[in-house]
SEMAR-875725 format. One record per residue (C-alpha): x, y, z; residue in one letter. Coordinates in steps of 0.5 Angstrom, whole numbers, plus 500, padded with zeros to 3 digits. Example, Ala and Ser with C-alpha at 12.3 -4.5 7.8 and 13.67 -1.06 7.14 Angstrom:
# SEMAR-875725
525491516A/527498514S/
//
This chain:
# SEMAR-875725
558709854M/551707858V/545708853E/539711856I/533706854A/526704856S/526698861Y/524692857G/528694851T/535693853W/540688849V/543683853S/548677851P/544673856I/540670850T/534664852A/539659848A/545661853A/540661859A/538654857A/545651855A/547654862A/542650866G/542643869G/547642874G/549637879P/545633884D/545627889W/553628891V/556622894D/563619896L/566612895Y/573612898G/576618895T/572618889D/566623888V/560621885W/554625882W/549626877T/548631872E/542634868S/543635861R/538640858P/541639851A/540632851E/533632852S/534633860G/537626860R/541625867V/548623867A/552619872L/559622874M/565620877R/571624879K/577619882P/582622886A/587621881D/584623875G/579628871D/571628872A/568623867H/561621865E/560613867V/554611863L/553612855D/548617852A/543611853R/542612860W/538617864S/539616872V/533618874R/526615878N/519616879R/519614886L/513619889H/513622882E/518627884Y/524622884G/529620889S/537618890R/538614884S/544611884W/549607889L/556605889V/558598892L/565595892P/565592885D/559595881R/555601881V/547600881V/542605878F/535606876T/534608869N/528613867W/526610861A/523603864D/524605871Q/528598872R/534598876V/541596873Y/548594875Q/555596871A/562596873G/565602875W/567603868D/560603866G/561598861A/555593859D/549595864P/545589866E/538589869P/537586876I/530587877T/525584872P/521587867A/514589869P/508587866E/505594864R/509600863E/513603869H/509598873G/514597878W/518603880R/524603885Y/528609889G/532611895D/537606893L/542604899L/547599901A/544593905G/547587908R/551582905D/552586898G/544587897Q/541593895V/535595899W/530600897C/523602896V/519599891R/512602888E/507597885T/502600880V/496596883T/490599878G/489604873D/488610877A/494614879P/493613886T/493605885D/500604888I/503600894R/510600897R/514595900D/521595903L/525590898V/532587897A/535586890L/540580890A/542575885G/536578880G/531577885Q/527582889V/525580896R/520584900V/523585907L/517589910G/513595910A/509599915S/506605912H/503607905H/509612904F/516609906L/524611905S/529606904G/531602910P/538603913K/541597917H/545598924S/552597924P/551590928D/546588922G/541587927R/536592926H/533596920A/530603920A/526607916W/521613915I/514612914G/507616914W/500615911D/495619908H/492624909P/499627912A/504629908M/511628910P/513635913W/506634917D/507627921A/513622919A/515617924E/522614925L/521606925C/526601928V/525593927A/529587928P/532583922I/530576923R/535570921P/532570914D/533577913G/526580913T/524585918F/520584924G/515588927P/517595928H/517600933R/516608932V/522611936V/521618934A/515622930G/508623930G/501626929P/505633929R/512631929E/516630922A/522626922V/526628915C/533625916Q/536620920F/543616920E/545610925W/550613930E/551606933D/548600934S/543602940A/542610937S/540614931L/541621929L/535624927A/532631924L/525632927T/521637930D/517636936P/518643938D/516646932G/523646929W/527641925W/533640930N/538634931L/536629936H/540623938R/534617939I/535611942G/532605939I/528604946D/525611944G/529616948T/531622945S/535628946R/536635942N/543636941L/542644940A/536646941P/534653937A/529656933D/532654927L/530649921E/536644920L/532640915G/527641910G/521638906P/521631904L/519632897W/525627895R/527621899M/535621900G/536628902C/542629907R/541636911W/546633916F/552629916T/557627922P/564630923L/566627929G/568629936S/560631937G/560636931R/556636925F/555639919A/548642918V/544646913L/540652916R/534654913S/535650907G/541652905G/546656909Q/552651912L/553651919A/557647924I/553644930L/557643936D/553638941E/558640947R/557647947S/550646944R/551651939T/549652931V/555657928T/555659920D/561657916V/564663913D/564662906T/562665899D/558659898L/551661901T/546656898A/548648899W/544642897R/542637902P/547632899D/552633905L/557628906V/564628910A/571624910A/577626913D/575633915G/573635908V/565636907L/562634900Y/556637897S/553641891A/553649893A/553655890G/551663891S/547668887A/554669884S/557662883L/553657879P/552651883V/557646883A/560639886V/565642891V/569640897G/570644903L/576643907D/573645914L/580646918S/583651912R/577653909G/579651902E/574650897V/576645891T/571644885T/569638882Y/564641876S/564647873P/563654877Q/565659873V/560665872P/557664865P/556671864F/560678866D/558678874P/555685872A/550682869L/547678874L/543681879P/544681886Q/538679891P/536684896R/533680902E/527684905R/521682909V/515686908F/511685914G/512678916K/513676908V/520674906P/522676899A/528677895Y/528683890V/532683884Y/532690880P/533691873P/541690872T/545691866N/551696866P/550698859G/543701860Y/539706864T/532708864A/529715862P/529719868D/522718872G/521711869E/519706873K/521698871P/516693870P/516687876F/515680876V/513677882V/516670882Y/512664886V/516658888H/513651888G/511646893G/507650896P/511647901T/518649899G/522655899K/526660894Y/534660896T/538665891P/543662887T/545664880V/539664876N/539665869L/532665868D/532671873V/538674869A/534674862Y/529678865L/533683869T/538684864S/533686859R/530691864G/525687868I/525687875G/524680879V/522679886V/521672889A/517671895V/517666901N/510666902Y/506663908G/507656908G/514656905S/519652909T/525654913G/521659918Y/519653923G/512649923R/508655925A/510659919F/509653914R/502651917E/499658916S/497656909L/493650912N/486651909E/488658906Q/491656900W/489661895G/488666900V/495667904V/499665898D/495670894V/495676900D/503675901D/505676894C/500682893A/503685899T/510685896V/508687890A/504693892L/510695897A/515695891L/510699887A/509704893E/516705895E/517707887G/521701886V/516698881A/511701876D/504699879P/501699872A/506694870R/506688875L/506681873A/506674877I/509668875M/510661877G/510653876G/506648879S/504650886A/507657884G/502656877G/496655882W/498662886T/499666879S/492663877A/489665883A/492671884S/490674877I/483671878T/482674885S/486681885T/487687881R/494687883V/497684876Y/496686869A/498679867C/500672869A/505667867T/502660869I/506654868L/504647869Y/499649874P/493646878I/487650876L/481645879D/482643886L/476638885A/480635879G/486634884W/483630889T/483622889A/476622887E/477627881G/482623878G/487628876E/492627882V/498622883H/498618890D/503622893F/499629893E/492626893S/490628900R/495634900Y/489639899L/485636905E/491640909G/491646904L/484647903V/480643907G/477636908P/474633902W/468633900P/465636906Q/469643903Q/467642896R/464649896Q/470652898R/474648893Y/470650887A/470658890E/478658890R/479654883S/481659878P/478654873I/471657875H/473664875R/475665868V/470671868D/474675873Q/481675870L/484681871A/489681865G/492677859P/495670861V/500665858L/500658860L/505653858M/505645860Q/508639859G/504634855L/507628859E/506631866D/503626871R/503631877I/499637874C/496633868P/495637862P/487636862E/487642867Q/490647863A/486644857D/480646860R/482653863F/484655856V/478652852A/474657857S/478663855L/476662847S/472667845G/472671851G/476677849G/482676854I/488675850P/492669852H/497664849A/498656851Y/504653849L/505645850T/511641850F/511634848A/516629852G/516634858E/514632865Q/513636871H/518642870G/522643863F/528639862R/529640855K/534646852A/529647847E/523648851T/527652856Q/529657851R/522657848T/519659855A/524664856L/522668849E/515667850A/515670857Q/519676855V/515677848S/508676853F/510682858Y/512686852G/506686849Q/502687855V/507693858F/508696852G/515695850F/518691844T/524687846P/529686841P/531679838D/525676841V/520672837P/513675837A/508671841L/502670838E/496672843L/489670842R/482672844V/
//
């Protein structure tokens, strides 16, 4: 029997606790010999990151015990955090940011980098195999008390010593040596550019003492960004770069010659938020596995100069591609299949899974996204979905506009139980890839330049209003929500438009002036990001003030729910604290939830559960329904 009940009151087996328990998932997949390795987030263990190994002749198992969390703080967003060598595994540990090594069995890890004089005073990331058994990586050194006081070097770890090999730019990827061991290559960029604006591929000779000589830039430049490279042979590299406005695969000679292997208006790369991503991997005979638009697997054939999608049920692949003997390995999923570590036999089309990929609930409860374009704005629409319920005739559902982070990011549909938690209760969701999102070329990405708080706000409103005009959504029951940069857009929207009845704002940016190096509330990696997104600082000081939600509290269109991790180094809690203080006594209903031990984004199962339940209770109070089995959130005025 299908029960008739108002949207928002439907009963669902997808509880907040169940959604949190199904969170986490694999990351940083790689292959050593015939063994598949990866990391795995554990929300039930306070967000710890476990290192996993699946031998060819055995079951997948955890390598290190519960003391270890294999994660690092390079650029604050982290990077590839482990490396397998013939006799050991090397990894970064979250608690102290030191590098450790252990046998393949994980027994008795020991540090191979010294203890810093101050907490997290040295951070290491993007671990790679160097020459002569060394580990090569990037080291960050904290040089002062400001969050921007950071120096970076390319270093070698060997014999318990850390040796500086060289440096070229303020920001660096880990170095890779050529097959003959005579040259090293890496990616570098400087403020005020972000890596997707201008990033250079550097090549340097390796001196007899093992350090790097003067480097040459062989690709990249002021309006060209290299996002991945691999040595092809000792005289050439393969690199994803965008001199023509699209990340395409090029062959780059160490003399600087370049050839686009398959010119196309397609993005085959992505933004370097984390060092170590692999959007392509060679397959041999002039063929390469590539990721189109950030997640669709395809094959690039340089002989025919074509890029052809691979027909598979897995539609969202992670940038962890690695191949051996005709089998492609990565983490992949779809809107119906959870992200898992998989191996795809490219000749037979057979998929082998190495980590769980069973839908955690009846697939009928999982909403299937409808890909739409509203004007020029791509979006994915998730209607309310629950086979046990239907709404009364004529009732239109409430809808939440979901804003991805970055803002230089992209929403890609995978099994998302945070979304299903809402849709299975009768609340629609639409995820918007607003101007500035990746996957649509440099011009689309740069449409947000100096327009942050304008283009993103307008594009989200365009989608929300279109759904209301079509009768898909109730125009009086629209909400907006997002975290980080998505939190900014949510806050900017609820303080500058009358489209939404309320906003959920997670670990946000709320005061642009504070999020500059001068303001002191921004970390080094993004400390000049706003010069591109908003305008030169301090010349555009007035623009920074006018767009900041912190200065527009009196223009709030409706209630707000804020949630913040207290250990967030990227969007620190001071901004949310000030915003909430200005709300006190102003007559606007609001709630502010803070979480000890959480950084940027929520990793603990208990936090994720509380955040989901708080959202549904919040929407119920604003939209006029009582969600069943959800604790009431206290709103203040």
